[in-house]
C-alpha positions, 0 to 999 in steps of 0.5 A: 467710750469717753476719751482724752484728746489733744489739738495744737495750733501755732498761732504764730504761723497760723496752722496746725502743729504736725509731728509734735510729740506729747505724752499723758500721765497720771498722778498715783500717790504723789508722782505721775506715771506715764500712760502713753505718747503719741505725736499730732497728725497733719491736723495738729491732733491726737484723738485718743491719747489713752489708745483705747484704755478707759478714762478713770477718775483722778488728776492727769497731765498731757506734756507737749514737747515743744522745743523740737517742733519749734526748732523744726519750723524755725521759731525761737524756743522760750518754752521747751515743753508745756505741761497741762495738768487737768482733773477727770471728775466724770468717766462719761465726758469727753475731755479734750486738751487744746494747746494754742502755741506761739514761740513766747506764749501759749494758752489752753482751755477745756475743749469739746 
């Protein structure tokens, strides 16, 4: 079964972002509906944001709650959260959403 996973790396500290809260939403009729939430593990990962539910075609969003994590690690907070919106065009593919995070910047890409 295909799934959606996430990984957060703190590029300022050079290590995985542990215990960072995130949630996944799906776009339905012009509004996002929450599908669930989780926290990154010791390696900065969440292996299955859908918690076993089947992957469906459409537009999804992962929202990373960066402010509590940045505060807990003693870093400045410029981006209190990060939203990554992406499209699921094939349900037979794994969708990995990585976030490279620092206090004053972030980047993402389609991971594998």
